[in-house]
PAKE-498792 format. One record per residue (C-alpha): residue number from 1; residue in one letter; y, x, z. Coordinates in steps of 0.5 Angstrom, whole numbers, plus 500, padded with zeros to 3 digits. Each point is the difference from the previous one (the first is absolute). Example, Ala and Ser with C-alpha at 12.3 -4.5 7.8 and 13.67 -1.06 7.14 Angstrom:
+-----+---+-----+-----+-----+
|   k | r |  c2 |  c1 |  c3 |
+-----+---+-----+-----+-----+
|   1 | A | 491 | 525 | 516 |
|   2 | S | 507 | 502 | 498 |
+-----+---+-----+-----+-----+
END
This chain:
+-----+---+-----+-----+-----+
|   k | r |  c2 |  c1 |  c3 |
+-----+---+-----+-----+-----+
|   1 | M | 722 | 253 | 382 |
|   2 | I | 498 | 507 | 500 |
|   3 | I | 493 | 500 | 502 |
|   4 | A | 499 | 495 | 494 |
|   5 | G | 504 | 504 | 495 |
|   6 | C | 496 | 506 | 502 |
|   7 | L | 493 | 496 | 499 |
|   8 | A | 503 | 498 | 493 |
|   9 | I | 501 | 507 | 498 |
|  10 | V | 493 | 502 | 503 |
|  11 | Y | 497 | 494 | 496 |
|  12 | L | 504 | 502 | 494 |
|  13 | L | 497 | 507 | 500 |
|  14 | F | 493 | 498 | 502 |
|  15 | S | 500 | 493 | 496 |
|  16 | E | 493 | 501 | 496 |
|  17 | L | 496 | 501 | 507 |
|  18 | F | 503 | 494 | 503 |
|  19 | D | 499 | 496 | 494 |
|  20 | G | 493 | 501 | 500 |
|  21 | V | 500 | 498 | 507 |
|  22 | F | 503 | 494 | 499 |
|  23 | E | 497 | 498 | 494 |
|  24 | G | 495 | 495 | 502 |
|  25 | I | 505 | 496 | 505 |
|  26 | P | 504 | 495 | 496 |
|  27 | F | 507 | 499 | 501 |
|  28 | I | 501 | 506 | 504 |
|  29 | D | 504 | 505 | 496 |
|  30 | P | 503 | 506 | 504 |
|  31 | A | 506 | 501 | 496 |
|  32 | V | 502 | 493 | 501 |
|  33 | I | 499 | 500 | 507 |
|  34 | L | 504 | 507 | 501 |
|  35 | C | 505 | 497 | 496 |
|  36 | F | 501 | 494 | 504 |
|  37 | F | 500 | 503 | 506 |
|  38 | T | 505 | 506 | 498 |
|  39 | I | 505 | 495 | 497 |
|  40 | G | 499 | 495 | 505 |
|  41 | S | 502 | 505 | 506 |
|  42 | A | 506 | 503 | 495 |
|  43 | A | 503 | 493 | 499 |
|  44 | G | 499 | 498 | 508 |
|  45 | F | 503 | 507 | 502 |
|  46 | L | 506 | 498 | 495 |
|  47 | L | 501 | 493 | 502 |
|  48 | E | 499 | 502 | 508 |
|  49 | K | 505 | 506 | 499 |
|  50 | F | 506 | 496 | 495 |
|  51 | T | 499 | 493 | 502 |
|  52 | S | 501 | 496 | 507 |
|  53 | V | 494 | 495 | 499 |
|  54 | S | 494 | 500 | 505 |
|  55 | T | 494 | 504 | 500 |
|  56 | L | 496 | 494 | 498 |
|  57 | L | 504 | 498 | 494 |
|  58 | T | 500 | 508 | 498 |
|  59 | F | 493 | 500 | 500 |
|  60 | I | 499 | 493 | 496 |
|  61 | L | 505 | 503 | 495 |
|  62 | A | 497 | 507 | 499 |
|  63 | S | 493 | 497 | 500 |
|  64 | I | 502 | 495 | 494 |
|  65 | L | 504 | 505 | 496 |
|  66 | S | 494 | 505 | 501 |
|  67 | A | 495 | 495 | 498 |
|  68 | G | 504 | 498 | 494 |
|  69 | I | 501 | 508 | 497 |
|  70 | S | 493 | 501 | 502 |
|  71 | A | 498 | 495 | 495 |
|  72 | L | 504 | 502 | 495 |
|  73 | I | 498 | 507 | 500 |
|  74 | Y | 493 | 497 | 500 |
|  75 | F | 500 | 496 | 494 |
|  76 | F | 505 | 503 | 496 |
|  77 | L | 498 | 507 | 501 |
|  78 | L | 493 | 502 | 503 |
|  79 | V | 497 | 494 | 496 |
|  80 | P | 502 | 502 | 494 |
|  81 | I | 499 | 508 | 501 |
|  82 | R | 493 | 498 | 502 |
|  83 | S | 498 | 496 | 495 |
|  84 | A | 503 | 505 | 494 |
|  85 | E | 495 | 503 | 496 |
|  86 | S | 501 | 508 | 501 |
|  87 | S | 494 | 503 | 497 |
|  88 | L | 500 | 504 | 494 |
|  89 | A | 493 | 500 | 499 |
|  90 | Y | 496 | 496 | 495 |
|  91 | T | 493 | 498 | 498 |
|  92 | E | 497 | 500 | 493 |
|  93 | E | 499 | 493 | 500 |
|  94 | S | 507 | 498 | 501 |
|  95 | L | 502 | 504 | 494 |
|  96 | C | 496 | 495 | 496 |
|  97 | G | 504 | 495 | 496 |
|  98 | Q | 506 | 505 | 500 |
|  99 | V | 504 | 502 | 494 |
| 100 | G | 501 | 507 | 498 |
| 101 | R | 502 | 505 | 495 |
| 102 | V | 496 | 506 | 496 |
| 103 | I | 503 | 507 | 502 |
| 104 | V | 494 | 504 | 497 |
| 105 | P | 497 | 496 | 494 |
| 106 | I | 493 | 497 | 501 |
| 107 | P | 495 | 503 | 495 |
| 108 | E | 494 | 496 | 497 |
| 109 | N | 495 | 501 | 506 |
| 110 | G | 504 | 504 | 504 |
| 111 | F | 506 | 501 | 505 |
| 112 | G | 507 | 499 | 500 |
| 113 | E | 505 | 499 | 506 |
| 114 | V | 504 | 494 | 502 |
| 115 | V | 506 | 499 | 504 |
| 116 | I | 501 | 494 | 504 |
| 117 | E | 506 | 497 | 503 |
| 118 | S | 499 | 496 | 507 |
| 119 | V | 503 | 499 | 506 |
| 120 | N | 496 | 506 | 503 |
| 121 | G | 504 | 504 | 495 |
| 122 | I | 498 | 503 | 494 |
| 123 | I | 492 | 502 | 499 |
| 124 | T | 497 | 504 | 495 |
| 125 | K | 492 | 499 | 498 |
| 126 | R | 495 | 503 | 496 |
| 127 | A | 499 | 494 | 495 |
| 128 | T | 495 | 498 | 494 |
| 129 | G | 499 | 494 | 495 |
| 130 | Y | 496 | 494 | 503 |
| 131 | D | 497 | 500 | 493 |
| 132 | N | 500 | 507 | 499 |
| 133 | E | 506 | 499 | 495 |
| 134 | A | 506 | 505 | 499 |
| 135 | I | 507 | 498 | 503 |
| 136 | D | 506 | 504 | 498 |
| 137 | Y | 505 | 503 | 504 |
| 138 | D | 506 | 495 | 503 |
| 139 | E | 495 | 494 | 499 |
| 140 | E | 500 | 495 | 505 |
| 141 | V | 493 | 499 | 503 |
| 142 | L | 497 | 495 | 505 |
| 143 | I | 495 | 503 | 505 |
| 144 | I | 494 | 496 | 500 |
| 145 | E | 495 | 504 | 505 |
| 146 | A | 501 | 506 | 504 |
| 147 | K | 494 | 504 | 503 |
| 148 | E | 499 | 507 | 502 |
| 149 | G | 507 | 502 | 499 |
| 150 | T | 500 | 498 | 493 |
| 151 | I | 504 | 494 | 497 |
| 152 | Y | 497 | 496 | 494 |
| 153 | V | 506 | 497 | 496 |
| 154 | K | 501 | 496 | 494 |
| 155 | K | 506 | 499 | 495 |
| 156 | Y | 505 | 495 | 504 |
| 157 | E | 503 | 495 | 495 |
| 158 | A | 505 | 495 | 504 |
| 159 | I | 500 | 493 | 498 |
| 160 | Q | 506 | 498 | 497 |
| 161 | F | 502 | 493 | 500 |
| 162 | L | 505 | 497 | 495 |
| 163 | F | 504 | 494 | 501 |
+-----+---+-----+-----+-----+
END
C-alpha cells in the first residue's frame, strides 16, 4: 500500500512524461493501474484488520472493490477530463460564420474593430467591410472571411419567422 501510494504521488508529479511513454499502448493507463493497486491494498488492509474473513476472501473482496472504484474514476473523472477542450487558441478559419459587434466604426474602404464573444472568451479583431461598405458602431456583423489578421464582415440581418 505504501509503495503504490508513493508511486501514485510520483506519477502525479511526472504524469506528462509517463503519458507520453504509455500513449501508444491501448488500455494501459498508469493512473488507473496505480489507483487499482492503491485502493486494493488499502481495502485489503482494512478488511484484514477489522474483519475475521479468510485471507482469500479478503483478497477477492478488495480486488472487486478496487476494480469498481477504479472503473468509476476512469469513466467519470479521467475520460471527461482528457476529452475536454482546454485550449484557448483559435484559428482565423474558426471565426468564419460567427457573429460579432462593431466597437470601432468601419469606414468605407477602411478598417475598424469587431468584438467576437465565443467559448474561447472575448476576441477583438481588425475588420473591414466585405464589399468595402461602411458599418456603424454597435452593428452586428457576420464574419465572411478571415485572412492575414483581418476579418471581412457584412451587416448581420437575423431572420425572423412570423407565426
